[in-house]
NULUMSE-676892 format. One record per residue: residue in one letter; x negated, y, z negated of N, C-alpha, C, O in turn. Coordinates in pm, whole numbers, plus 32768, in hexadecimal, padded with zeros to 4 digits. Layout:
% NULUMSE-676892
AXYZXYZXYZXYZ ...
//
This chain:
% NULUMSE-676892
MBF5222C48179BF6B22208169BF8021F080CCBF2121FA807F RBFF821BE80A3C0072185801FBF7F21697FCABF1A21418005 SBF7F217A7F63BF13212D7F37BF2720987ED1BF5420A87E5F LBF07201B7EFDBF3B1FAB7EBFBEC21F7E7E3ABE4A1F957E27 LBF161F467E03BEF61F107D68BEE01E807D6BBF481E3F7D76 LBE741E3C7D65BE6A1DAF7D76BE291D797CE5BDC41DAC7CB4 ABE661D1C7CB2BE2C1D107C1DBE371C647C0EBEA51C2E7C01 IBDE31C307C12BDB11B957BF8BD811B5A7BAEBD061B5E7BB1 LBDC21B057B45BD8B1AC07ABFBD4C1A267AE4BD9419C47AF3 VBC9F1A237AF3BC8719BE7B11BC3619777A89BBE919BD7A49 LBC4719087A6BBC2D18BA79B8BB95186D79FFBB9C181C7A5C GBB31188E79CDBAD9183B79E2BA8A18137967BA6D1863790E IBA6217737965BA43175B78CFB9B3171778CEB99916C87928 AB9581731786FB8E9171078A1B8CD169B7810B91E167077BE RB8321683781FB815160177ABB821162A76F5B806169E76D7 PB831160176C5B82516377625B7B616B97613B74716B27646 AB7CD16F275EDB756177275ABB715172A7573B6BC16F775B8 IB71C170574EDB6CE16A37485B6E6161A749EB74915FC74E2 AB67D159F7462B69A154D745EB6F3152873D0B72914BB73C0 QB6F71593736EB748152E733BB7F515747334B84B154672E9 CB80715D67382B877160573A1B8CA159D73CBB89715497415 DB95C158D73A3B9BC152573D1B9FA157F742EBA551533744D HBA0D15DB746CBA3115FC74E9B9E616427553B984167D7524 EB9F3164D75CBB9D0167F762CB9BC16FF7648BA241741763C LB9531744766EB93E181D769FB9B3180376DCB9BB178E76FF KBA23185376FBBA7F18497732BA6318FE777ABA411959772E IBA761915780CBA7B197F7848BAD7198C7894BAEE193E78F0 DBB381A21786CBB961A5E78C8BB7E1AA0791BBB641B1378F8 TBB781A8679A0BB541AF67A10BB9E1B467A3FBBC11B047AA1 HBBED1BD17A4BBC271C2D7A7BBC231C4B7B18BC2E1CC17B3B VBC171BFD7B65BC141C6D7BECBC481CE77C24BC921CDC7C86 VBC2E1D557BF8BC991DB97C2BBC4A1E2F7C7ABBE21E707C67 ABCCD1E277CF8BC921E677D78BCBF1EB57D80BD071EBE7D1C EBCD41F437DEABD051FD07E02BCD720157E4FBC89206F7E2F PBCFE1FFB7ED2BCF6204C7F60BD1520EC7F49BD87210E7F27 EBCA521547F5EBCD021BB7F55BD0B21FE7FB7BD0021BB801E QBD42225F7FC9BDA122AF800ABD2722E08086BCB223008070 VBD6E22D8810CBD1D23108194BD21238E8193BD8B23CB8189 ABC8D23D8819FBCB42462819ABC63247F8252BBFF2447827F SBCB624DE8291BCA025068306BC6E2586830BBC7E25E882C2 ABC24256F8382BBA126298388BB8226228438BB8925BE8480 TBB67268F8454BB6026B284D9BAD8270084D7BAC327688515 DBA6326AA846DB9E8270D8492B989270584EBB935275C8503 LB9972678852DB9282686859CB96E26A18623B9E926AA862C RB90026B386AAB93D26B68730B93B263B8737B91725F186DC LB978260587E8B993258A8807B8ED2559882EB8C224ED8805 DB89C25B4887EB80525A48863B7E72552880DB7C924DB881A QB7EE259D87A1B79D2573871AB7E324E486F9B79B248486DD IB86E24D586FDB8B8245886F3B84D23EA8752B80D238A8725 AB852241587C9B80E23A0882BB7A0239D8820B7642366887D EB75523D087B6B6BC23CD87A9B6C423698732B6812302873A LB707237D86D4B743231B863CB72A22AB8691B6BD22718691 AB794228986DFB7BD2210872BB77721B78768B784213D876C KB70B221D87AEB68F21FA87EEB63821A98793B612213587A1 RB62421F8873CB5A921C386C5B5F821508684B5A620FC8661 SB670212B8665B69320C98630B6B420528676B6FC1FF98648 GB67B205086ECB6821FD6875EB7111FE3878BB7191F9087E6 SB761200A8783B7D8201E87DFB7E220038856B7B0205788A2 TB82B1F7A889BB83A1F77891AB8C31F89895CB8FC1F3689A3 QB8F420118937B9752020895CB94C206F89F8B8DD20A38A00 DB9B720758A80B9C120988ADDB9C7212B8AC8B98C217B8B12 TBA0421498A73BA0221CE8AA2BA19220E89F3BA4221D7898C AB9DF22B08A16B9CE22ED8988BA1F22DD893EBA9522DF8960 PBA0022CC88D8BA7F22C78857BAA9235B8832BA5323B3882E LBB252374881ABB6523EE8810BB712405875EBBBC2458872C GBB0C239D8705BAEF23A8867CBAD123318650BAD422DE86AB FBAAF22FB85CBBA8622A28599BADF228184F9BB3B22D284EF YBADB224B84B4BB0121FE8448BA8921AD83E4BA4921488400 TBA8321FF8369BA1C21D28324BA6121A482A9BAD821BF8299 ABA102152823FBA31213381B6B9C820DD8179B98420A681D0 QB9AF20C98124B95D209C80C7B9522055804BB976209B7FEC VB9281FD48026B95E1F8F7F9DB9001FA87F33B8851F9D7F39 DB9531FD17EC4B8F01FBE7E48B93C1F647DE3B9B61F517DDB DB8DC1F347D9CB8DE1EDE7D2FB8BD1F017C92B84E1F287C6D KB9291EED7C3DB8F01EF07BE4B90D1E7E7B7CB97B1E4A7B8C IB8BA1E477B08B8B71DD87ABFB8C91E077A26B86B1E4279F0 QB92A1DF279EBB9191E09795BB92E1D957900B98F1D4A790C VB8CE1D8578A1B8C61CFB786AB9001D3677D6B8D81DA877C0 DB9601CF87763B9901D0B76F2B9951CA476B0B98D1C3D76F3 LB9A11C97762FB9DF1C2175C1BA6E1C4C75F4BA761CAF763D DBAEB1BFE75CDBB471C127604BB7C1C37756BBBDD1C82756D HBB551C1574FABBAF1C48746ABAFE1C15740DBA9F1BC87417 DBB2F1C7673C3BAA91C487345BAAB1BB37338BB061B6A735F VBA511B947307B9E31B0B72F1B9B11B0A7299B95B1B5D727B SB9DC1A9C7246B9891A6571AAB94A19E971B1B981198F71F0 GB8F119DB7184B8B11976716BB851193371E3B834197B7243 AB82B18CA71E0B7A418E07261B7AF189172FCB750187E7348 CB84A18647315B84E18687382B88318FC73D0B8BA195F739F LB85718DD745DB8B2197474D2B93418FD74EDB920189B7536 PB9A0191174B6BA1018E874E1BA5E192E7599BA8A18F075FA HBA5419947588BA8119EB75FCBA4E1A497628BA4A1AAB75DE IBA0F1A5576B8B9EB1AE67724BA581B0C7760BAAA1ABC778D QBA651B987769BA9F1BCA77D6BA411C147835B9E81C687826 VBA811BC878AFBA1D1C2F794EBA971C69796CBB001C2E7952 QBA951CE879A7BAC61D197A09BA641D487AB4B9F91D837AC3 LBAA51D217AF6BA611D377B6BBAA91DB47BE3BAF21DA07C44 HBA7A1E237BB4BABA1E9B7C1ABA831EA57CB1BA0E1EC37CC8 LBAEB1E867D20BAD41E877D91BAF41EF37DBFBB671EF67D93 QBAE81F5C7DFDBB351FC67E40BAC61FDE7EEDBA521FEA7F15 LBB581FD97F1CBB2D20297FABBB4B209D7FBCBBBF20C77FC2 ABADE20E57FC6BA8C217C7FA2BA6521A18005BA43215C8065 RBA6522517FF5BA5122A48052BA68228080E8BA16226A8141 RBAF6228180EABB5922628142BB6022E981A7BBA5234A8188 RBB2122E78207BB3E23748288BB72234882FCBB4D22DF8331 IBBCF2399832DBBB7238F83DDBB86243783FABB9424A683C6 EBB3623E98486BAF824828497BB3324878540BB2424338599 IBB6824EA8542BB9B251185E7BB58257A8601BB2825D085B7 GBB57256786A6BB05260786F9BB3D267386E8BBB7267F86E9 QBAD026F486D0BB182746869FBB9427698719BC0727908706 EBB3F274487B7BB762797880BBC172747883ABC4C275788A8 LBC4B26F987D3BCCF26C087FEBD18270B87B1BD92270F87BF IBCD12759874CBD3227D08701BDAA28148776BE212823875B KBD78283187E0BDB92876884DBE0F28278897BE5E285388EA TBDFC27918872BE73276B88CABEC526F4887ABEBA267B8889 PBF2F274D880EBF4A270B87B6BF8C265C87C2BFA025FE8775 CBF9A26778844BFE225E3886BBF7F2579885DBF91250B8828 LBF1925A38890BEB925048895BE7B25188817BE4C24B187E6 YBE6925A887BBBE4425B48755BE90254686DFBE5525148680 VBF2725318704BF77250986B6BF66244C86D3BF6123F4867D ABF60243F875BBF4723AC8777BE9F23828748BEA1231B8705 ABE3023AE8758BDE023AD872FBDCF2372867BBD9D230F8646 LBE0C23DA8653BE1A23D785B8BE5A232B8598BE2722D28554 EBEC8232D85DBBEE422BF85C4BEB7223B85EDBED921D685B0 HBE76223B8646BE2521BD865CBDB0219885F5BD88212485E5 YBD7A220E85AEBD0A2214853FBD6821E484BCBD3B219B8464 RBDBC220484BDBE2021E68443BE3F2133843ABE3320E783DA RBE69211984C8BE7F209584BFBDD6202B84C1BDCB1FB384AB KBD7B207E84DEBD03201484BEBCE420568420BC8A202383DE ABD1320998400BD0A20928350BD7720368328BD7C201E82AF ABDC420048369BE021FD68315BE021F468343BE481EF48307 ABDBC1F2683A3BD7F1E8C83BFBD0B1E73834DBCDE1E048331 DBCE11EF3830FBC3D1EEA82C5BCA61EA9824EBC961E378222 EBD011EF7822ABD571EE681A9BD561E5A81ABBD1E1E0D815E ABDAC1E408223BDE11D8F81FEBD601D5181F8BD441D1C818C ABD0D1D4C8251BC741D08823BBC371D0B8195BBFD1CAB8162 FBC531D908150BC2B1D8780C1BC591D438067BC211D08800A ABCD11D4E8089BD5F1D03800DBD1B1C6D8025BCFD1C257FC5 ABD091C4B809CBCDA1B9280BEBC821B94807FBC8E1B418025 YBBE31BF48079BB931BCA804DBBAE1BCC7FAFBB651B807F6F VBC101C1D7F61BC0E1C317EDDBC701BAC7E97BC771B9F7E1D HBCAC1B5C7EE8BCA41AFD7EC0BC621A7C7F05BC941A0C7EF8 SBC121A8D7F37BB941A0E7F69BB3C1A187ED5BB2119B97E8D IBB1C1A9A7EBFBADA1A997E59BB281A7C7DADBB121A707D34 ABB601A7E7DE6BBB71A507D1EBBA219C77D27BB6B19867CCE ABBDF19867DBABBC619137DDCBB4118AC7DA3BB37183E7D6C ABAE719157DD3BA4318E17DD0BA1A18E77D55B9C518977D2F LBA5919597CEFBA2B194B7C57BA6418E97C18BA4318E17BA2 HBADF18677C55BB3118307BFABB0317A67C23BB14173E7BE2 ABAC317B57CA2BA6917317CEDB9E217137C7BB9C716A67C47 AB99C17937C67B91317847C21B91C17C37B9EB909183C7B8C PB92E17907B68B95817CD7AD7B8AA17D67A8FB84617987AB3 FB8B818287A34B837186079F2B7FF17F479B3B85117B47971 VB77E17C379AFB7221782796AB6B717E67926B66E18237974 GB6AA17F678C0B62E18387882B59C17DC7882B59B176778A9 TB5421812785DB4BF17DC785BB47E17B677E4B423176577D1 AB4BE17FF7797B47717FC76EEB50C17E5769AB57F17F576C1 EB4D917B9761BB54417AB75CEB56018257564B4FB1853752F RB5BF1851754AB5D518BD7509B60C18A4747CB68518977468 AB598189C7402B5CD18857383B62718D1733EB68018B272EF TB5F419617379B64919CB734AB6821A4173A6B6731A397420 GB6C81AB5736AB7041B1973B9B7001B14744EB6D91AB57493 FB72C1B817474B7181B957515B6CB1BE9753BB6E51C617544 DB62C1B977564B5CA1C097567B5B61C377616B6151C377664 DB5391C577639B55A1C7D76ACB4DD1C5576FAB4991C987748 AB4D01BD676D2B4A31B487754B5191B1B7761B5201AF577D6 TB5AA1B007715B62A1ABE7744B6311B0D77A7B60F1AD2780E RB6511B7E77B9B6831BE677D0B6591C18784DB6A81C4A789E TB5C51C097863B5861C0578E0B5B61B717920B5F81B777988 EB59D1B0578F2B5CB1A9C7940B6661A9979A8B67B1A6C7A19 VB6BE1AE07944B7501ACE7965B7321B4A79DCB74C1B2D7A50 VB70F1BA279C9B7011C037A45B6BE1BBA7AB5B6E11BE67B23 HB6711B607ABBB6021B467B2DB6771ACE7B68B6861AB47BE0 WB6AD1AA17B17B7081A237B69B7701A897B78B7BA1A327BA5 VB7B41AEB7B7BB81B1B347BAFB7CE1B5A7C2CB8001B377C97 KB7721B917C2EB7351BE87C9DB7121B707D08B7511B737D71 SB6AA1AFE7CF4B6B31AA07D3DB74D1A537D8BB74F19FE7DE4 VB79B1A7E7D5CB8041A277D7CB83C1AC57E0CB8561ABF7E84 VB8391B247DBCB85E1B8A7E2EB80A1BA17EB3B82E1BB17F27 DB7781B9A7E70B7351B7C7EF4B7391B107F4CB7081B237FBB QB7761A807F2BB7651A397F8AB8181A577FE5B8241A19804F GB8691A907FC8B8BE1AC28018B8A81B40805DB9021B5280B0 SB86A1B85805CB8361C028081B8281C088132B8521C62817B QB7E21B928158B7D91B8A81EDB84A1B72823AB85E1BB382A0 PB89E1B108210B8F11AE5823CB96A1B578248B9BA1B6282A5 FB9621BAA81CEB9C51C2F81B6B99C1C858206B9E91CD68238 HB9291C82821FB8F61D0082B8B9281CC8833EB9501D118397 DB9221C3B8349B94F1C1E83D1B9D91C0E83DFBA0C1C25844D ABA291BE48372BAB41BFD838FBACF1CA983A0BB1B1CC483FD RBAA11D108359BADF1D8B8374BAC21DA683E1BB251DBD8426 VBA3F1DB3842ABA231DBA84B5BA771D778508BAA51DB78566 ABA941D0884FDBB081CC3853FBB7A1CDB8551BBBE1CB385AF ABBA31D3284E1BC2C1D4484D8BC551DBC8533BCA71DCD858D QBBE91E1384EBBBF41EB78535BBD91E9C85DBBC261ED88627 RBB7C1E508611BB461E4886BDBC251E0D86E6BC621E2E874B ABC5C1DBB8673BCB91D7486C5BD421DFF86E8BDA31E008734 VBD081E678688BD761EDC86B0BD541F088751BDA81F428796 DBCE31EEA877CBCD21F1C87F7BCD21EEC8887BC8D1EDF88EC SBD5F1ED78849BDA51E868900BDD01ED38941BDDF1F48891C QBDF91E9D89D5BDEF1ED88A43BE811F478A12BE741FBF8A28 DBEE91F1E89DEBF581F3289CFBF3B1FC78983BF79202989AD EBEE81FD68920BECF202C88C8BE6520778919BE7A20EF8908 SBE0520678963BDCC20B789BBBE3B212D8A2DBE3C21A68A44 RBE8B20B28A5BBEF7210B8AAABF4121758A55BF3421EC8A71 RBF9A214689DCBFC321978989BF7E223E8987BFA822AD89A8 VBF002207894DBEB02297892EBE7D22F389B2BE58236889AB SBE8222AE8A16BE5E23088A83BED823228ABEBEC5236E8B1D QBF5A23018AB0BFC5232A8AD1C00323958A72C07E239F8A71 ABFCA23D28A34C00323EF89BAC05C247E89ECC0C724AC89C2 CC00224AC8A56C037252F8A4DC09625388B04C0AE25998B4B GC0B524A08B19C12924A48B75C094246E8C0DC0B224378C77 RC01924918BEABFD924868C61BF8024198C03BF9523F58B8F DBF0C23ED8C6BBE8623DA8C35BE1E24248BF7BDC524548C3D ABE1E24368B5CBDD624A38B30BD2824B88B4FBCED251C8B25 
//
Protein backbone atom coordinates (compact mmCIF):
# COMPACT_ATOMS: atom_id res chain seq x y z
CA UNK A 1 0.00 0.00 0.00
CA UNK A 2 1.43 3.37 -1.00
CA UNK A 3 2.56 5.38 2.00
CA UNK A 4 0.90 8.75 2.43
CA UNK A 5 2.57 11.79 3.94
CA UNK A 6 0.32 14.41 5.45
CA UNK A 7 1.65 17.74 6.70
CA UNK A 8 -0.64 20.23 8.41
CA UNK A 9 0.39 23.62 9.74
CA UNK A 10 -1.50 24.94 12.74
CA UNK A 11 -0.79 28.27 14.37
CA UNK A 12 -1.50 28.59 18.09
CA UNK A 13 -1.01 31.86 19.96
CA UNK A 14 -0.83 32.13 23.75
CA UNK A 15 -0.71 35.04 26.16
CA UNK A 16 2.40 37.26 26.49
CA UNK A 17 5.46 35.38 27.71
CA UNK A 18 6.29 38.17 30.19
CA UNK A 19 4.46 41.32 31.18
CA UNK A 20 7.01 43.73 29.70
CA UNK A 21 7.03 42.06 26.26
CA UNK A 22 5.18 43.94 23.54
CA UNK A 23 4.21 40.77 21.69
CA UNK A 24 2.73 37.38 22.42
CA UNK A 25 4.45 34.03 22.69
CA UNK A 26 3.78 32.35 19.34
CA UNK A 27 3.75 28.61 18.69
CA UNK A 28 3.92 27.08 15.22
CA UNK A 29 2.59 23.51 15.41
CA UNK A 30 3.33 21.14 12.56
CA UNK A 31 1.34 17.90 12.55
CA UNK A 32 3.10 15.36 10.37
CA UNK A 33 1.58 11.93 9.84
CA UNK A 34 2.79 8.91 7.93
CA UNK A 35 1.26 5.44 7.70
CA UNK A 36 3.81 2.66 7.35
CA UNK A 37 3.61 0.06 4.60
CA UNK A 38 1.55 -3.01 5.45
CA UNK A 39 3.48 -6.26 5.86
CA UNK A 40 1.85 -9.66 5.38
CA UNK A 41 2.71 -13.01 6.96
CA UNK A 42 1.47 -16.56 7.47
CA UNK A 43 3.00 -17.28 10.86
CA UNK A 44 -0.16 -18.55 12.59
CA UNK A 45 -2.56 -21.41 12.03
CA UNK A 46 -6.28 -20.79 11.61
CA UNK A 47 -7.03 -22.21 15.08
CA UNK A 48 -4.53 -19.79 16.62
CA UNK A 49 -6.11 -16.90 14.76
CA UNK A 50 -9.56 -18.01 15.93
CA UNK A 51 -8.34 -18.11 19.53
CA UNK A 52 -6.93 -14.59 19.25
CA UNK A 53 -10.25 -13.38 17.82
CA UNK A 54 -12.12 -15.01 20.71
CA UNK A 55 -9.86 -13.33 23.28
CA UNK A 56 -10.42 -9.96 21.62
CA UNK A 57 -14.19 -10.35 22.01
CA UNK A 58 -14.95 -10.91 18.34
CA UNK A 59 -18.59 -11.72 17.53
CA UNK A 60 -18.02 -12.97 13.98
CA UNK A 61 -20.31 -15.78 12.86
CA UNK A 62 -17.51 -17.56 11.03
CA UNK A 63 -13.92 -18.25 12.01
CA UNK A 64 -11.58 -15.57 10.64
CA UNK A 65 -9.11 -16.38 7.89
CA UNK A 66 -6.66 -13.85 9.25
CA UNK A 67 -6.46 -10.39 10.78
CA UNK A 68 -5.10 -6.88 10.29
CA UNK A 69 -3.44 -4.97 13.11
CA UNK A 70 -1.64 -1.65 13.60
CA UNK A 71 -0.70 0.79 16.35
CA UNK A 72 -0.40 4.57 16.46
CA UNK A 73 2.81 6.14 17.74
CA UNK A 74 3.26 9.79 18.58
CA UNK A 75 6.37 11.86 19.13
CA UNK A 76 6.50 15.50 20.19
CA UNK A 77 9.47 17.74 19.50
CA UNK A 78 9.68 21.29 20.92
CA UNK A 79 12.37 23.75 19.79
CA UNK A 80 13.03 27.43 19.34
CA UNK A 81 12.21 28.39 15.79
CA UNK A 82 15.37 30.54 15.59
CA UNK A 83 18.00 32.10 17.81
CA UNK A 84 16.41 34.34 20.40
CA UNK A 85 18.03 37.43 21.87
CA UNK A 86 16.69 39.52 24.73
CA UNK A 87 14.28 38.60 27.51
CA UNK A 88 11.25 37.58 25.47
CA UNK A 89 10.46 34.24 23.88
CA UNK A 90 8.84 35.20 20.56
CA UNK A 91 8.58 31.91 18.68
CA UNK A 92 8.45 28.20 19.57
CA UNK A 93 8.22 25.43 17.00
CA UNK A 94 6.38 22.21 17.85
CA UNK A 95 6.30 19.12 15.67
CA UNK A 96 3.81 16.37 16.44
CA UNK A 97 4.68 13.25 14.50
CA UNK A 98 1.90 10.67 14.28
CA UNK A 99 2.59 7.29 12.73
CA UNK A 100 0.34 4.38 11.89
CA UNK A 101 2.98 1.80 12.74
CA UNK A 102 3.60 -1.94 12.91
CA UNK A 103 0.91 -2.61 10.32
CA UNK A 104 0.50 -6.31 9.66
CA UNK A 105 -1.82 -8.68 7.88
CA UNK A 106 -1.73 -12.26 9.11
CA UNK A 107 -3.30 -14.99 6.96
CA UNK A 108 -3.79 -18.56 8.25
CA UNK A 109 -1.02 -20.95 7.21
CA UNK A 110 -3.49 -23.46 5.77
CA UNK A 111 -4.57 -21.00 3.06
CA UNK A 112 -1.18 -21.26 1.36
CA UNK A 113 -2.33 -24.60 -0.06
CA UNK A 114 -5.38 -22.89 -1.62
CA UNK A 115 -3.98 -19.89 -3.53
CA UNK A 116 -7.34 -18.58 -4.77
CA UNK A 117 -8.65 -18.37 -1.20
CA UNK A 118 -5.37 -16.94 0.08
CA UNK A 119 -5.47 -14.11 -2.48
CA UNK A 120 -9.12 -13.35 -1.65
CA UNK A 121 -8.41 -13.27 2.10
CA UNK A 122 -5.36 -11.08 1.60
CA UNK A 123 -7.41 -8.60 -0.44
CA UNK A 124 -10.07 -8.60 2.29
CA UNK A 125 -7.60 -7.59 4.98
CA UNK A 126 -5.95 -5.09 2.67
CA UNK A 127 -9.35 -3.41 2.43
CA UNK A 128 -9.45 -3.28 6.22
CA UNK A 129 -5.98 -1.73 6.20
CA UNK A 130 -7.15 0.89 3.68
CA UNK A 131 -10.18 1.69 5.87
CA UNK A 132 -7.87 2.07 8.87
CA UNK A 133 -5.62 4.40 6.89
CA UNK A 134 -8.59 6.57 5.94
CA UNK A 135 -9.66 6.76 9.59
CA UNK A 136 -6.09 7.69 10.51
CA UNK A 137 -6.04 10.53 7.96
CA UNK A 138 -9.29 11.90 9.39
CA UNK A 139 -7.81 11.63 12.89
CA UNK A 140 -4.75 13.66 11.86
CA UNK A 141 -6.95 16.44 10.50
CA UNK A 142 -9.05 16.44 13.68
CA UNK A 143 -5.95 16.73 15.89
CA UNK A 144 -4.67 19.63 13.80
CA UNK A 145 -8.04 21.38 14.12
CA UNK A 146 -8.13 20.73 17.87
CA UNK A 147 -4.67 22.24 18.36
CA UNK A 148 -5.84 25.32 16.50
CA UNK A 149 -9.00 25.56 18.62
CA UNK A 150 -7.20 25.09 21.96
CA UNK A 151 -4.08 27.28 21.83
CA UNK A 152 -1.32 26.84 24.40
CA UNK A 153 -1.50 28.93 27.55
CA UNK A 154 1.46 28.66 29.94
CA UNK A 155 1.11 28.87 33.71
CA UNK A 156 4.27 30.82 34.46
CA UNK A 157 5.95 33.93 33.08
CA UNK A 158 9.30 33.33 31.39
CA UNK A 159 11.71 36.19 31.92
CA UNK A 160 14.64 34.53 30.14
CA UNK A 161 15.33 31.74 27.70
CA UNK A 162 13.50 28.57 26.81
CA UNK A 163 13.67 26.48 29.97
CA UNK A 164 12.60 22.91 30.76
CA UNK A 165 9.43 24.12 32.47
CA UNK A 166 8.25 25.86 29.28
CA UNK A 167 9.07 22.80 27.19
CA UNK A 168 7.19 20.53 29.63
CA UNK A 169 4.10 22.76 29.54
CA UNK A 170 4.04 22.75 25.74
CA UNK A 171 4.44 18.96 25.59
CA UNK A 172 1.62 18.48 28.11
CA UNK A 173 -0.61 20.78 26.07
CA UNK A 174 -0.05 18.77 22.89
CA UNK A 175 -0.47 15.44 24.72
CA UNK A 176 -3.77 16.57 26.25
CA UNK A 177 -5.14 17.37 22.78
CA UNK A 178 -3.94 14.01 21.42
CA UNK A 179 -5.43 12.13 24.39
CA UNK A 180 -8.82 13.78 23.91
CA UNK A 181 -8.93 12.54 20.34
CA UNK A 182 -7.77 8.99 21.06
CA UNK A 183 -11.11 7.40 21.94
CA UNK A 184 -13.06 8.92 19.03
CA UNK A 185 -10.28 7.74 16.71
CA UNK A 186 -10.41 4.22 18.18
CA UNK A 187 -14.17 4.08 17.67
CA UNK A 188 -13.87 5.42 14.12
CA UNK A 189 -11.21 2.92 13.03
CA UNK A 190 -13.16 -0.01 14.51
CA UNK A 191 -16.30 1.11 12.69
CA UNK A 192 -14.41 1.62 9.42
CA UNK A 193 -12.93 -1.88 9.50
CA UNK A 194 -16.21 -3.51 10.48
CA UNK A 195 -17.87 -1.82 7.50
CA UNK A 196 -15.62 -3.89 5.25
CA UNK A 197 -17.31 -7.06 6.54
CA UNK A 198 -20.38 -6.71 4.35
CA UNK A 199 -22.43 -9.61 3.03
CA UNK A 200 -21.14 -8.95 -0.48
CA UNK A 201 -17.56 -9.05 0.78
CA UNK A 202 -18.14 -12.30 2.67
CA UNK A 203 -19.67 -13.80 -0.49
CA UNK A 204 -16.71 -12.65 -2.59
CA UNK A 205 -14.22 -14.33 -0.27
CA UNK A 206 -16.18 -17.56 0.19
CA UNK A 207 -16.70 -17.96 -3.57
CA UNK A 208 -13.14 -17.02 -4.54
CA UNK A 209 -12.38 -20.53 -5.72
CA UNK A 210 -15.62 -20.94 -7.63
CA UNK A 211 -17.46 -22.48 -4.69
CA UNK A 212 -17.99 -21.84 -1.01
CA UNK A 213 -14.57 -22.15 0.59
